[in-house]
C-alpha positions in Angstrom: -10.3 121.4 -15.6 -8.3 118.2 -14.8 -7.4 119.4 -11.4 -10.9 120.0 -10.6 -11.7 116.8 -11.6 -8.9 115.3 -9.5 -10.0 117.1 -6.6 -13.7 116.4 -6.8 -12.5 112.9 -7.3 -10.2 112.9 -4.1 -13.0 114.7 -2.3 -15.6 112.1 -3.1 -13.0 109.4 -2.4 -12.3 110.8 1.4 -16.0 111.5 1.8 -16.8 107.8 1.4 -14.0 106.5 3.4 -14.7 108.7 6.2 -18.5 107.8 5.9 -17.4 104.2 6.1 -15.3 105.0 9.2 -18.3 106.5 11.1 -20.7 103.5 10.1 -17.9 101.3 11.5 -17.6 103.3 14.5 -21.2 103.3 15.4 -21.4 99.7 14.8 -18.8 98.8 17.1 -20.4 101.2 19.9 -23.8 99.5 19.4 -22.1 96.0 19.6 -20.5 96.9 22.8 -23.5 98.1 24.3 -25.3 95.0 23.4 -22.5 92.8 24.8 -22.7 95.0 28.3 -26.1 94.6 28.6 -26.0 90.8 27.4 -23.5 90.0 30.0 -25.6 91.6 33.0 -28.9 89.6 31.8 -26.8 86.6 31.8 -25.6 87.1 35.2 -29.2 87.7 36.5 -30.1 84.2 34.6 -27.2 82.5 36.4 -28.4 83.8 39.7 -31.9 83.0 39.1 -30.5 79.1 38.4 -28.4 79.1 41.4 -31.5 80.1 43.7 -33.9 77.5 41.8 -30.9 74.7 42.3 -30.5 75.7 46.0 -34.4 75.4 46.2 -34.5 71.8 45.2 -34.7 68.5 47.4 -31.9 66.4 47.9 -33.4 63.7 45.3 -33.9 66.1 42.3 -30.5 67.2 42.7 -29.0 63.8 43.0 -31.2 63.0 39.6 -29.9 66.5 38.0 -26.3 65.2 38.8 -26.7 61.9 37.5 -28.4 63.4 34.2 -25.3 65.7 33.8 -23.0 62.8 34.2 -24.5 60.7 31.8 -24.8 63.6 29.1 -21.3 64.5 29.3 -21.9 67.7 31.3 -20.5 66.7 34.2 -18.1 69.9 34.3 -21.2 71.9 35.6 -21.4 69.8 38.8 
């Protein structure tokens, strides 16, 4: 009788561990997909911003650069 109880416990223990492993793998896979789509979205947004910046006139570009320097974000110039 004790052997049956122990084998059931082992089975349930392994079942729980494998369930946790499956849950972890699915979470990693979903996270990877979100990161990929987020990277694509970010690239598209950067391209839009570059295009909008190129369409600005010289005065607006100068104002934007001065604002970035005063805020300490001059690394983006």
